[in-house]
BATI-993119 format. One record per residue: residue number from 1; residue in one letter; y, x, z of N, C-alpha, C, CB in turn. Coordinates in Angstrom, 1 decimal, always signed. Glycine has a CB too. Example, Ala and Ser with C-alpha at 12.3 -4.5 7.8 and 13.67 -1.06 7.14 Angstrom:
SITE     k   r     n_c2     n_c1     n_c3    ca_c2    ca_c1    ca_c3     c_c2     c_c1     c_c3    cb_c2    cb_c1    cb_c3
SITE     1   A     -5.7    +13.2     +7.8     -4.5    +12.3     +7.8     -3.3    +13.2     +7.8     -4.5    +11.3     +9.0
SITE     2   S     -2.2    +12.8     +7.1     -1.1    +13.7     +7.1     +0.0    +12.9     +7.9     -0.6    +14.1     +5.7
//
This chain:
SITE     k   r     n_c2     n_c1     n_c3    ca_c2    ca_c1    ca_c3     c_c2     c_c1     c_c3    cb_c2    cb_c1    cb_c3
SITE     1   M    -21.9    -78.6    -38.4    -22.2    -78.8    -39.8    -21.6    -77.7    -40.7    -21.6    -80.2    -40.3
SITE     2   I    -22.4    -77.3    -41.7    -21.9    -76.3    -42.7    -21.5    -77.2    -43.9    -23.0    -75.3    -43.1
SITE     3   A    -20.2    -77.5    -43.9    -19.7    -78.5    -44.8    -19.7    -78.1    -46.3    -18.3    -78.9    -44.4
SITE     4   D    -19.6    -76.8    -46.6    -19.5    -76.4    -48.0    -20.9    -76.1    -48.6    -18.6    -75.2    -48.2
SITE     5   C    -21.9    -76.7    -48.1    -23.3    -76.4    -48.5    -24.2    -77.6    -48.5    -23.9    -75.3    -47.5
SITE     6   T    -25.1    -77.6    -49.5    -26.1    -78.7    -49.6    -27.5    -78.1    -49.3    -26.1    -79.3    -51.0
SITE     7   A    -28.3    -78.8    -48.5    -29.7    -78.3    -48.3    -30.5    -78.8    -49.5    -30.2    -78.8    -46.9
SITE     8   I    -31.3    -77.9    -50.0    -32.3    -78.2    -51.1    -33.7    -78.0    -50.5    -32.0    -77.4    -52.4
SITE     9   I    -34.4    -79.0    -50.4    -35.8    -78.9    -49.8    -36.8    -78.9    -51.0    -36.2    -80.0    -48.8
SITE    10   L    -37.5    -77.8    -51.2    -38.5    -77.7    -52.3    -39.8    -78.4    -51.9    -38.7    -76.2    -52.6
SITE    11   A    -40.1    -79.4    -52.7    -41.3    -80.2    -52.4    -42.1    -80.5    -53.6    -40.9    -81.6    -51.7
SITE    12   G    -42.1    -79.6    -54.6    -42.7    -79.8    -55.8    -43.9    -78.9    -56.1    -41.8    -79.6    -56.9
SITE    13   G    -44.4    -78.3    -55.1    -45.6    -77.4    -55.2    -46.9    -78.1    -55.5    -45.7    -76.5    -54.0
SITE    14   D    -47.8    -77.3    -56.1    -49.1    -78.0    -56.4    -50.1    -77.9    -55.2    -49.7    -77.3    -57.6
SITE    15   S    -49.8    -77.2    -54.1    -50.6    -77.3    -52.9    -52.1    -76.9    -53.2    -50.5    -78.6    -52.3
SITE    16   Q    -52.3    -75.9    -54.0    -53.7    -75.6    -54.4    -54.5    -75.1    -53.2    -53.7    -74.5    -55.5
SITE    17   R    -53.9    -74.2    -52.4    -54.7    -73.7    -51.3    -54.9    -74.7    -50.2    -54.0    -72.5    -50.7
SITE    18   M    -54.0    -75.7    -50.1    -54.1    -76.7    -49.1    -55.2    -77.8    -49.5    -52.8    -77.4    -48.8
SITE    19   G    -55.2    -78.0    -50.8    -56.2    -79.0    -51.2    -55.7    -80.5    -51.2    -57.4    -79.0    -50.4
SITE    20   S    -54.4    -80.7    -50.7    -53.8    -82.0    -50.7    -52.3    -81.7    -50.7    -54.3    -82.9    -49.5
SITE    21   D    -51.5    -82.8    -50.9    -50.1    -82.7    -51.0    -49.5    -82.2    -49.6    -49.4    -84.0    -51.4
SITE    22   K    -48.9    -81.0    -49.6    -48.4    -80.5    -48.3    -47.3    -81.3    -47.7    -48.0    -79.1    -48.5
SITE    23   A    -46.4    -81.8    -48.6    -45.2    -82.5    -48.1    -45.6    -83.7    -47.3    -44.4    -82.9    -49.3
SITE    24   S    -46.8    -84.3    -47.6    -47.2    -85.6    -46.9    -48.1    -85.3    -45.7    -47.9    -86.5    -47.9
SITE    25   L    -48.4    -84.1    -45.5    -49.3    -83.8    -44.3    -48.6    -84.1    -43.0    -49.7    -82.3    -44.3
SITE    26   L    -49.3    -84.7    -42.1    -48.8    -85.1    -40.8    -48.9    -83.9    -39.8    -49.5    -86.3    -40.2
SITE    27   L    -47.8    -83.7    -39.1    -47.7    -82.7    -38.0    -47.1    -83.4    -36.9    -46.9    -81.4    -38.4
SITE    28   G    -47.9    -83.9    -36.0    -47.5    -84.8    -34.9    -47.3    -86.1    -35.5    -46.2    -84.2    -34.3
SITE    29   E    -46.1    -86.7    -35.3    -45.8    -88.1    -35.8    -45.0    -88.1    -37.1    -45.1    -88.9    -34.8
SITE    30   Q    -44.7    -86.9    -37.6    -43.9    -86.8    -38.9    -44.7    -85.9    -39.9    -42.6    -86.1    -38.6
SITE    31   T    -44.4    -86.2    -41.2    -44.9    -85.3    -42.2    -44.1    -84.0    -42.2    -44.8    -86.0    -43.6
SITE    32   L    -44.7    -83.0    -42.9    -44.0    -81.8    -43.0    -42.6    -82.0    -43.6    -44.8    -80.7    -43.8
SITE    33   L    -42.5    -82.8    -44.7    -41.3    -83.0    -45.3    -40.3    -83.7    -44.4    -41.5    -83.8    -46.6
SITE    34   Q    -40.7    -84.7    -43.7    -39.9    -85.4    -42.7    -39.3    -84.5    -41.7    -40.6    -86.6    -42.1
SITE    35   R    -40.1    -83.6    -41.2    -39.7    -82.6    -40.2    -38.5    -81.7    -40.7    -40.8    -81.8    -39.7
SITE    36   V    -38.8    -81.2    -41.9    -37.7    -80.3    -42.5    -36.5    -81.1    -42.8    -38.3    -79.7    -43.8
SITE    37   I    -36.6    -82.3    -43.3    -35.4    -83.2    -43.6    -34.6    -83.4    -42.3    -35.9    -84.5    -44.2
SITE    38   A    -35.3    -83.7    -41.2    -34.6    -83.9    -39.9    -33.8    -82.7    -39.5    -35.6    -84.3    -38.9
SITE    39   T    -34.4    -81.5    -39.7    -33.7    -80.3    -39.3    -32.5    -80.1    -40.2    -34.7    -79.1    -39.3
SITE    40   M    -32.7    -80.2    -41.5    -31.6    -80.0    -42.4    -30.4    -81.0    -42.2    -32.1    -80.1    -43.8
SITE    41   Q    -30.7    -82.2    -41.8    -29.7    -83.2    -41.6    -28.8    -82.9    -40.4    -30.3    -84.6    -41.5
SITE    42   K    -29.4    -82.1    -39.5    -28.6    -81.6    -38.3    -27.5    -80.6    -38.7    -29.5    -81.1    -37.3
SITE    43   I    -27.7    -79.9    -39.8    -26.9    -78.8    -40.2    -26.0    -79.1    -41.4    -27.8    -77.6    -40.5
SITE    44   F    -26.5    -79.8    -42.3    -25.7    -80.0    -43.6    -25.4    -81.5    -43.9    -26.6    -79.4    -44.8
SITE    45   P    -24.2    -81.7    -44.4    -23.8    -83.1    -44.7    -24.6    -83.7    -45.9    -22.4    -83.2    -44.9
SITE    46   H    -25.1    -82.8    -46.8    -25.8    -83.3    -48.0    -27.2    -82.6    -48.0    -25.0    -82.9    -49.2
SITE    47   V    -28.3    -83.4    -48.2    -29.6    -83.0    -48.4    -30.3    -83.6    -49.6    -30.5    -83.3    -47.1
SITE    48   I    -30.8    -82.8    -50.5    -31.6    -83.3    -51.6    -33.0    -82.7    -51.6    -30.8    -82.9    -52.9
SITE    49   I    -33.9    -83.4    -52.3    -35.2    -82.9    -52.4    -35.5    -82.5    -53.8    -36.2    -84.1    -51.9
SITE    50   S    -36.1    -81.3    -54.0    -36.5    -80.9    -55.4    -38.0    -81.2    -55.5    -36.2    -79.3    -55.5
SITE    51   V    -38.3    -82.0    -56.6    -39.7    -82.4    -56.7    -40.1    -82.2    -58.2    -39.7    -83.9    -56.4
SITE    52   R    -41.4    -82.2    -58.3    -42.0    -82.1    -59.7    -41.9    -83.5    -60.4    -43.5    -81.6    -59.7
SITE    53   Q    -42.1    -84.5    -59.6    -41.9    -85.9    -60.1    -41.5    -86.7    -58.9    -43.2    -86.5    -60.7
SITE    54   H    -40.8    -87.8    -59.2    -40.1    -88.6    -58.2    -41.1    -89.1    -57.1    -39.5    -89.8    -58.8
SITE    55   R    -40.6    -89.0    -55.8    -41.4    -89.5    -54.7    -40.7    -90.8    -54.2    -41.4    -88.4    -53.5
SITE    56   P    -41.3    -91.9    -54.5    -40.7    -93.2    -54.1    -40.5    -93.4    -52.6    -41.5    -94.3    -54.7
SITE    57   E    -41.3    -92.7    -51.8    -41.2    -92.9    -50.4    -40.0    -92.2    -49.7    -42.5    -92.4    -49.7
SITE    58   I    -39.4    -91.3    -50.5    -38.2    -90.6    -50.0    -37.0    -91.3    -50.5    -38.3    -89.1    -50.4
SITE    59   K    -36.1    -91.6    -49.6    -34.8    -92.3    -49.9    -33.7    -91.3    -50.2    -34.5    -93.2    -48.8
SITE    60   L    -33.8    -90.1    -49.9    -32.7    -89.1    -50.2    -32.7    -88.8    -51.7    -33.0    -87.8    -49.4
SITE    61   P    -31.5    -88.3    -52.2    -31.5    -87.9    -53.6    -32.5    -86.9    -54.0    -30.1    -87.3    -53.9
SITE    62   Q    -33.1    -87.1    -55.2    -34.2    -86.2    -55.6    -33.8    -85.6    -57.0    -35.5    -86.9    -55.7
SITE    63   V    -34.2    -84.4    -57.3    -34.0    -83.8    -58.6    -35.3    -83.2    -59.0    -32.8    -82.7    -58.5
SITE    64   C    -35.6    -83.4    -60.3    -36.9    -82.9    -60.8    -36.7    -81.5    -61.4    -37.5    -83.8    -61.9
SITE    65   D    -37.8    -80.7    -61.4    -37.7    -79.3    -61.9    -37.2    -79.3    -63.4    -39.1    -78.7    -61.9
SITE    66   E    -36.5    -78.2    -63.7    -35.9    -78.1    -65.0    -37.0    -77.6    -66.0    -34.7    -77.2    -65.0
SITE    67   Q    -38.0    -76.9    -65.5    -39.1    -76.4    -66.3    -40.4    -76.7    -65.7    -38.9    -74.9    -66.5
SITE    68   F    -41.3    -77.2    -66.5    -42.7    -77.5    -66.0    -43.4    -76.2    -65.6    -43.5    -78.3    -67.0
SITE    69   A    -44.1    -76.2    -64.5    -44.8    -75.1    -64.0    -43.9    -73.9    -63.7    -45.9    -74.8    -64.9
SITE    70   G    -42.7    -74.1    -63.4    -41.8    -73.0    -63.1    -41.8    -72.6    -61.7    -40.4    -73.4    -63.6
SITE    71   G    -42.5    -73.3    -60.8    -42.6    -73.0    -59.4    -41.3    -73.2    -58.7    -43.0    -71.6    -59.3
SITE    72   P    -41.2    -72.5    -57.5    -39.9    -72.7    -56.7    -38.7    -72.3    -57.5    -40.1    -71.9    -55.5
SITE    73   L    -38.8    -71.4    -58.4    -37.6    -70.9    -59.2    -37.1    -72.1    -60.0    -38.0    -69.8    -60.1
SITE    74   A    -37.9    -72.9    -60.6    -37.5    -74.1    -61.3    -36.9    -75.1    -60.4    -38.7    -74.7    -62.1
SITE    75   G    -37.4    -75.2    -59.2    -36.8    -76.1    -58.2    -35.5    -75.7    -57.8    -37.7    -76.2    -57.0
SITE    76   L    -35.3    -74.4    -57.6    -34.0    -73.9    -57.2    -32.9    -74.1    -58.3    -34.1    -72.4    -56.9
SITE    77   A    -33.3    -73.8    -59.6    -32.4    -74.1    -60.7    -32.0    -75.5    -60.8    -33.1    -73.6    -62.0
SITE    78   A    -33.0    -76.4    -60.6    -32.7    -77.9    -60.7    -31.7    -78.3    -59.6    -34.0    -78.7    -60.7
SITE    79   G    -32.0    -77.8    -58.4    -31.2    -78.1    -57.2    -29.8    -77.6    -57.4    -31.8    -77.6    -56.0
SITE    80   L    -29.6    -76.4    -57.8    -28.3    -75.8    -58.0    -27.5    -76.5    -59.1    -28.3    -74.3    -58.2
SITE    81   G    -28.2    -77.0    -60.1    -27.6    -77.7    -61.2    -27.1    -79.1    -60.8    -28.5    -77.8    -62.3
SITE    82   H    -27.6    -79.6    -59.7    -27.3    -80.9    -59.2    -26.2    -81.0    -58.2    -28.6    -81.6    -58.7
SITE    83   I    -26.1    -80.0    -57.4    -25.2    -80.0    -56.2    -23.7    -79.9    -56.7    -25.5    -78.9    -55.2
SITE    84   T    -22.8    -80.3    -55.8    -21.4    -80.2    -56.1    -20.7    -79.2    -55.1    -20.7    -81.5    -56.0
SITE    85   T    -21.5    -78.8    -54.1    -20.9    -77.8    -53.1    -21.1    -76.4    -53.7    -21.7    -77.9    -51.8
SITE    86   P    -20.3    -75.4    -53.2    -20.5    -74.0    -53.8    -21.7    -73.3    -53.3    -19.2    -73.2    -53.4
SITE    87   W    -22.3    -73.8    -52.2    -23.5    -73.1    -51.7    -24.6    -74.1    -51.5    -23.2    -72.4    -50.4
SITE    88   A    -25.9    -73.6    -51.5    -27.0    -74.3    -51.1    -27.9    -73.5    -50.2    -27.9    -74.7    -52.4
SITE    89   F    -28.5    -74.2    -49.2    -29.5    -73.6    -48.4    -30.9    -74.1    -48.9    -29.3    -73.8    -46.9
SITE    90   V    -31.7    -73.2    -49.3    -33.0    -73.6    -49.9    -34.1    -73.3    -48.9    -33.3    -72.9    -51.2
SITE    91   V    -35.0    -74.4    -48.7    -36.1    -74.2    -47.8    -37.3    -74.9    -48.3    -35.7    -74.7    -46.4
SITE    92   A    -38.5    -74.4    -48.1    -39.7    -75.0    -48.6    -40.1    -76.1    -47.6    -40.8    -74.0    -48.7
SITE    93   C    -40.7    -77.2    -48.1    -41.2    -78.3    -47.2    -42.3    -77.9    -46.3    -41.6    -79.5    -48.1
SITE    94   D    -43.0    -76.8    -46.5    -44.1    -76.4    -45.7    -43.6    -75.4    -44.6    -45.2    -75.7    -46.5
SITE    95   M    -42.3    -75.4    -44.3    -41.8    -74.5    -43.2    -41.2    -75.4    -42.1    -40.7    -73.5    -43.8
SITE    96   P    -42.1    -76.1    -41.3    -41.6    -77.1    -40.4    -40.9    -76.6    -39.2    -42.7    -78.0    -40.0
SITE    97   F    -40.9    -75.3    -38.9    -40.4    -74.7    -37.7    -39.1    -74.0    -37.9    -41.4    -73.8    -37.0
SITE    98   V    -38.4    -74.2    -39.0    -37.1    -73.5    -39.2    -36.1    -73.9    -38.1    -36.5    -73.9    -40.6
SITE    99   E    -35.6    -72.9    -37.5    -34.6    -73.1    -36.4    -33.2    -73.3    -36.9    -34.7    -72.0    -35.4
SITE   100   T    -32.5    -74.2    -36.4    -31.1    -74.3    -36.8    -30.3    -73.1    -36.5    -30.4    -75.5    -36.1
SITE   101   A    -30.6    -72.4    -35.4    -29.9    -71.1    -35.1    -30.0    -70.1    -36.2    -30.3    -70.6    -33.8
SITE   102   V    -31.2    -70.0    -36.8    -31.5    -69.1    -37.9    -30.6    -69.4    -39.1    -33.0    -69.0    -38.3
SITE   103   V    -30.6    -70.7    -39.4    -29.8    -71.1    -40.6    -28.3    -70.8    -40.4    -30.0    -72.6    -40.9
SITE   104   E    -27.8    -71.1    -39.2    -26.4    -70.9    -38.9    -26.1    -69.4    -38.9    -26.1    -71.5    -37.5
SITE   105   L    -27.0    -68.6    -38.4    -26.9    -67.1    -38.5    -26.7    -66.6    -39.9    -28.0    -66.4    -37.8
SITE   106   L    -27.7    -67.1    -40.7    -27.6    -66.7    -42.1    -26.3    -67.1    -42.8    -28.8    -67.2    -42.9
SITE   107   G    -25.9    -68.3    -42.4    -24.7    -68.9    -43.1    -23.4    -68.0    -42.8    -24.5    -70.2    -42.6
SITE   108   Q    -23.5    -67.3    -41.7    -22.3    -66.5    -41.4    -22.1    -65.3    -42.3    -22.4    -66.0    -39.9
SITE   109   Y    -23.2    -64.9    -43.1    -23.1    -63.7    -43.9    -22.7    -64.1    -45.4    -24.4    -63.1    -43.9
SITE   110   R    -22.4    -65.4    -45.6    -22.0    -65.7    -47.0    -20.6    -65.1    -47.2    -22.0    -67.3    -47.2
SITE   111   G    -20.4    -64.6    -48.3    -19.1    -64.0    -48.6    -19.1    -63.6    -50.0    -18.8    -62.7    -47.7
SITE   112   K    -18.8    -62.3    -50.3    -18.8    -61.9    -51.7    -20.2    -61.5    -52.1    -17.9    -60.7    -51.8
SITE   113   C    -21.1    -62.6    -52.2    -22.4    -62.4    -52.6    -22.9    -63.7    -53.2    -23.4    -61.9    -51.4
SITE   114   Q    -24.1    -63.7    -53.8    -24.6    -64.9    -54.5    -25.9    -65.4    -53.7    -25.0    -64.6    -55.9
SITE   115   A    -26.3    -64.6    -52.7    -27.5    -65.1    -52.0    -27.5    -64.4    -50.6    -28.8    -64.8    -52.7
SITE   116   V    -28.0    -65.1    -49.6    -28.2    -64.5    -48.3    -29.6    -64.7    -47.9    -27.2    -65.1    -47.2
SITE   117   V    -30.4    -63.6    -47.8    -31.8    -63.7    -47.7    -32.3    -63.0    -46.5    -32.5    -63.1    -49.0
SITE   118   P    -33.1    -63.7    -45.6    -33.7    -63.0    -44.5    -34.8    -62.0    -44.9    -34.2    -64.0    -43.5
SITE   119   V    -35.0    -61.0    -44.1    -36.1    -60.0    -44.4    -36.9    -59.9    -43.1    -35.5    -58.6    -44.9
SITE   120   V    -38.2    -60.1    -43.3    -39.1    -60.0    -42.1    -40.3    -59.1    -42.5    -39.7    -61.4    -41.7
SITE   121   Q    -40.5    -58.1    -41.6    -41.5    -57.0    -41.9    -41.3    -56.5    -43.3    -42.9    -57.6    -41.7
SITE   122   D    -40.1    -56.2    -43.6    -39.7    -55.6    -44.9    -40.0    -56.5    -46.1    -40.5    -54.3    -45.1
SITE   123   H    -40.3    -57.8    -45.9    -40.5    -58.7    -47.0    -39.3    -59.8    -47.0    -41.9    -59.5    -46.8
SITE   124   P    -38.6    -59.8    -48.2    -37.6    -60.9    -48.3    -38.3    -62.3    -48.2    -36.9    -60.7    -49.7
SITE   125   Q    -37.5    -63.2    -47.6    -38.0    -64.6    -47.5    -37.1    -65.5    -48.3    -38.0    -65.0    -45.9
SITE   126   P    -37.3    -65.6    -49.6    -36.3    -66.3    -50.4    -36.5    -67.9    -50.3    -36.5    -65.9    -51.8
SITE   127   L    -37.5    -68.3    -49.6    -37.7    -69.8    -49.4    -37.0    -70.3    -48.1    -39.1    -70.1    -49.5
SITE   128   A    -36.2    -69.5    -47.5    -35.4    -69.9    -46.4    -34.1    -69.1    -46.5    -36.1    -69.7    -45.0
SITE   129   A    -33.3    -69.4    -47.5    -32.2    -68.6    -47.9    -31.0    -69.4    -48.4    -32.6    -67.5    -48.8
SITE   130   F    -29.8    -68.8    -48.4    -28.6    -69.4    -49.0    -28.5    -68.8    -50.4    -27.4    -69.1    -48.2
SITE   131   Y    -28.1    -69.7    -51.3    -27.8    -69.4    -52.7    -26.5    -70.0    -53.2    -29.0    -69.8    -53.7
SITE   132   A    -25.6    -69.2    -53.8    -24.4    -69.7    -54.3    -24.6    -70.3    -55.7    -23.3    -68.5    -54.4
SITE   133   R    -23.9    -71.4    -55.9    -24.0    -72.1    -57.2    -23.5    -71.1    -58.3    -23.2    -73.4    -57.2
SITE   134   S    -22.7    -70.2    -58.0    -22.2    -69.2    -59.1    -23.4    -68.4    -59.7    -21.2    -68.3    -58.5
SITE   135   G    -24.5    -68.3    -59.0    -25.7    -67.6    -59.5    -26.6    -68.4    -60.4    -26.5    -67.1    -58.4
SITE   136   L    -26.2    -69.7    -60.7    -27.1    -70.5    -61.5    -27.3    -70.0    -62.9    -26.5    -71.9    -61.6
SITE   137   G    -26.3    -69.4    -63.5    -26.5    -68.9    -64.8    -27.6    -67.8    -64.9    -25.2    -68.4    -65.4
SITE   138   A    -27.5    -66.9    -63.9    -28.5    -65.8    -63.9    -29.9    -66.3    -63.6    -28.0    -64.7    -62.8
SITE   139   I    -29.9    -67.3    -62.7    -31.2    -67.9    -62.4    -31.9    -68.6    -63.6    -31.1    -68.9    -61.2
SITE   140   R    -31.0    -69.4    -64.3    -31.6    -70.1    -65.5    -32.0    -69.1    -66.6    -30.5    -71.0    -66.1
SITE   141   A    -31.2    -68.0    -66.7    -31.5    -67.0    -67.7    -32.9    -66.3    -67.4    -30.4    -65.9    -67.8
SITE   142   H    -33.1    -66.0    -66.1    -34.3    -65.4    -65.7    -35.5    -66.4    -65.9    -34.3    -65.0    -64.2
SITE   143   L    -35.3    -67.7    -65.6    -36.3    -68.7    -65.7    -36.7    -68.8    -67.2    -35.8    -70.0    -65.2
SITE   144   A    -35.7    -68.7    -68.1    -36.0    -68.9    -69.5    -36.6    -67.6    -70.2    -34.7    -69.2    -70.3
SITE   145   G    -36.5    -66.5    -69.5    -37.0    -65.2    -70.0    -38.5    -65.1    -69.8    -36.3    -64.1    -69.3
SITE   146   G    -39.0    -64.0    -70.2    -40.5    -63.8    -70.2    -41.0    -63.1    -69.0    -40.9    -63.0    -71.4
SITE   147   G    -40.0    -62.8    -68.0    -40.5    -62.1    -66.8    -41.2    -63.0    -65.8    -39.3    -61.5    -66.1
SITE   148   K    -41.4    -62.4    -64.6    -42.1    -63.1    -63.6    -41.2    -64.2    -63.0    -42.6    -62.1    -62.4
SITE   149   K    -41.8    -65.4    -63.0    -41.0    -66.6    -62.5    -41.1    -66.8    -61.0    -41.4    -67.8    -63.3
SITE   150   S    -40.5    -65.9    -60.3    -40.6    -66.0    -58.8    -39.2    -65.8    -58.2    -41.6    -64.9    -58.2
SITE   151   L    -39.0    -66.3    -57.1    -37.7    -66.2    -56.4    -37.4    -64.8    -56.1    -37.7    -67.1    -55.1
SITE   152   R    -38.5    -64.0    -55.6    -38.2    -62.6    -55.3    -37.8    -61.8    -56.5    -39.5    -62.0    -54.7
SITE   153   A    -38.4    -62.1    -57.7    -38.0    -61.4    -58.9    -36.6    -61.7    -59.3    -38.9    -61.8    -60.0
SITE   154   V    -36.1    -62.9    -59.1    -34.8    -63.3    -59.5    -33.7    -62.6    -58.6    -34.6    -64.8    -59.6
SITE   155   L    -34.1    -62.2    -57.4    -33.1    -61.6    -56.5    -32.5    -60.4    -57.1    -33.8    -61.3    -55.2
SITE   156   D    -33.2    -59.7    -58.0    -32.7    -58.5    -58.6    -31.6    -58.8    -59.6    -33.8    -57.8    -59.4
SITE   157   Q    -31.4    -60.1    -59.9    -30.4    -60.5    -60.9    -29.1    -61.0    -60.1    -30.9    -61.5    -61.8
SITE   158   L    -29.2    -61.0    -58.8    -28.1    -61.6    -58.0    -27.5    -60.6    -57.0    -28.6    -62.8    -57.2
SITE   159   Q    -26.3    -60.8    -56.6    -25.7    -60.0    -55.5    -26.2    -60.6    -54.2    -24.1    -60.0    -55.6
SITE   160   V    -27.0    -59.8    -53.5    -27.7    -60.4    -52.3    -27.3    -59.7    -51.1    -29.3    -60.2    -52.5
SITE   161   R    -27.1    -60.4    -50.0    -26.9    -59.9    -48.7    -28.1    -60.2    -47.9    -25.6    -60.6    -48.0
SITE   162   Y    -28.9    -59.1    -47.6    -30.1    -59.2    -46.9    -29.8    -59.2    -45.4    -31.1    -58.1    -47.3
SITE   163   V    -30.5    -60.0    -44.6    -30.4    -60.0    -43.1    -31.7    -59.6    -42.5    -30.0    -61.4    -42.6
SITE   164   D    -31.7    -58.5    -41.8    -32.9    -57.9    -41.3    -33.5    -58.5    -40.1    -32.7    -56.4    -41.1
SITE   165   E    -34.7    -58.2    -39.8    -35.5    -58.8    -38.7    -34.8    -58.7    -37.4    -36.9    -58.2    -38.7
SITE   166   A    -34.2    -57.5    -37.1    -33.5    -57.3    -35.8    -32.5    -58.4    -35.6    -32.9    -55.9    -35.7
SITE   167   E    -31.7    -58.7    -36.6    -30.7    -59.8    -36.5    -31.3    -61.2    -36.3    -29.8    -59.8    -37.7
SITE   168   L    -32.4    -61.4    -37.1    -33.1    -62.7    -37.0    -33.7    -63.0    -35.6    -34.2    -62.8    -38.1
SITE   169   L    -34.2    -61.9    -35.0    -34.8    -62.1    -33.7    -33.8    -62.6    -32.6    -35.3    -60.8    -33.2
SITE   170   Q    -32.5    -62.4    -32.8    -31.5    -62.9    -31.9    -31.5    -64.5    -31.9    -30.1    -62.4    -32.3
SITE   171   A    -31.8    -65.0    -33.1    -31.7    -66.5    -33.3    -33.1    -67.1    -33.1    -31.2    -66.8    -34.6
SITE   172   D    -34.1    -66.4    -33.3    -35.5    -67.0    -33.3    -36.4    -65.9    -32.8    -36.0    -67.5    -34.7
SITE   173   P    -36.5    -65.7    -31.5    -37.3    -64.5    -30.9    -38.8    -64.5    -31.4    -37.2    -64.6    -29.4
SITE   174   A    -39.4    -65.6    -31.7    -40.8    -65.7    -32.1    -40.9    -65.7    -33.6    -41.5    -66.8    -31.5
SITE   175   L    -39.8    -65.8    -34.3    -39.8    -65.8    -35.8    -40.6    -67.0    -36.3    -40.2    -64.5    -36.4
SITE   176   R    -40.6    -68.1    -35.6    -41.4    -69.3    -36.0    -40.8    -69.9    -37.3    -41.4    -70.3    -34.9
SITE   177   S    -39.6    -69.6    -37.5    -38.9    -70.2    -38.7    -39.6    -69.8    -40.0    -37.5    -69.7    -38.8
SITE   178   F    -40.3    -68.7    -40.0    -40.9    -68.2    -41.2    -42.4    -68.4    -41.3    -40.6    -66.7    -41.3
SITE   179   F    -42.9    -69.3    -40.4    -44.3    -69.7    -40.5    -44.4    -70.8    -41.5    -44.8    -70.2    -39.1
SITE   180   D    -45.2    -70.6    -42.6    -45.4    -71.6    -43.6    -46.9    -72.0    -43.6    -45.0    -71.0    -45.0
SITE   181   L    -47.1    -73.3    -43.9    -48.4    -73.9    -43.9    -48.9    -74.0    -45.3    -48.3    -75.3    -43.3
SITE   182   D    -49.9    -73.1    -45.7    -50.4    -73.0    -47.0    -51.9    -73.5    -47.0    -50.4    -71.7    -47.6
SITE   183   T    -52.6    -73.5    -45.9    -54.0    -73.8    -45.8    -54.3    -74.7    -44.7    -54.8    -72.5    -45.7
SITE   184   P    -55.5    -75.4    -44.7    -55.9    -76.2    -43.5    -55.9    -75.4    -42.2    -57.2    -76.8    -43.8
SITE   185   Q    -56.2    -74.1    -42.3    -56.2    -73.3    -41.1    -54.8    -73.1    -40.5    -56.8    -71.9    -41.4
SITE   186   D    -53.8    -73.0    -41.4    -52.4    -73.0    -40.9    -52.1    -74.2    -40.2    -51.5    -72.7    -42.1
SITE   187   V    -52.5    -75.4    -40.8    -52.2    -76.7    -40.1    -52.8    -76.7    -38.8    -52.7    -77.8    -41.0
SITE   188   A    -54.1    -76.3    -38.6    -54.7    -76.3    -37.3    -54.0    -75.5    -36.3    -56.2    -75.8    -37.5
SITE   189   L    -53.5    -74.3    -36.8    -52.8    -73.4    -35.9    -51.5    -74.1    -35.4    -52.5    -72.1    -36.5
SITE   190   A    -50.8    -74.7    -36.4    -49.5    -75.4    -36.1    -49.8    -76.6    -35.1    -48.9    -75.9    -37.4
SITE   191   M    -50.9    -77.3    -35.3    -51.2    -78.4    -34.4    -51.5    -77.9    -33.0    -52.3    -79.2    -35.0
SITE   192   S    -52.0    -76.7    -32.9    -52.4    -76.2    -31.6    -51.2    -75.9    -30.7    -53.3    -75.0    -31.8
SITE   193   G    -50.1    -75.7    -31.4    -48.8    -75.4    -30.6    -48.8    -73.9    -30.2    -48.8    -76.2    -29.4
SITE   194   K    -49.6    -73.1    -30.8    -49.7    -71.7    -30.5    -49.1    -70.8    -31.5    -51.1    -71.3    -30.2
SITE   195   V    -48.2    -71.3    -32.3    -47.5    -70.5    -33.3    -46.6    -69.5    -32.6    -46.8    -71.4    -34.4
SITE   196   E    -46.9    -68.3    -32.6    -46.0    -67.3    -32.0    -45.4    -66.3    -33.0    -46.8    -66.5    -31.0
SITE   197   G    -45.7    -66.5    -34.2    -45.2    -65.5    -35.2    -45.1    -66.2    -36.6    -46.0    -64.3    -35.3
SITE   198   F    -45.6    -65.6    -37.6    -45.4    -66.1    -38.9    -46.4    -65.4    -39.8    -43.9    -65.7    -39.5
SITE   199   Y    -46.6    -66.0    -40.9    -47.5    -65.5    -42.0    -46.7    -65.1    -43.2    -48.7    -66.5    -42.3
SITE   200   L    -46.8    -64.0    -43.7    -46.1    -63.5    -44.9    -47.0    -63.7    -46.1    -45.5    -62.1    -44.7
SITE   201   K    -46.9    -64.7    -46.8    -47.8    -65.0    -47.9    -47.2    -65.0    -49.3    -48.5    -66.3    -47.6
SITE   202   R    -45.9    -65.0    -49.3    -45.2    -65.1    -50.6    -44.7    -63.8    -51.0    -44.0    -66.1    -50.5
//
């Protein structure tokens, strides 16, 4: 267990490309959200769900976005504003193959920084990353400003420790952790059991 950290699962997206609520999609016998919850509960003593509106079927603590249509950035701000631990691990509900070894690897790099972010094929992956609660002020300021409301954009406002692909491969040789399900085609590939890599869509 990583005791000084809370897992924040982002489940407030509009799922436009999927055409239906991604969090409730079945993958095997579990929904995508249930799969991610199960993984996070293996690693962290506290797990909360960031939502656009309350999900009565989920019994874990939930927090609603601080800003309407603010995307994952609003979910991050809401989650960090709710937790009592100094760190949070943020993960999207449509990333059902996140490996515990990857999370534990990233956790080792927390130190004098405000975020630990994996990088795959030169692309930061901010939806499977650690964020310090100390960065909440900068995140809220960015969210309130007129700039691009994306997690990648806010990284410029934080002290970030990036973890490159060579290090990630030690924990997840197929990099399945970074496969996210955005479309029905992604779901079909995940159901086939032939996920050997990842899609970089964010």
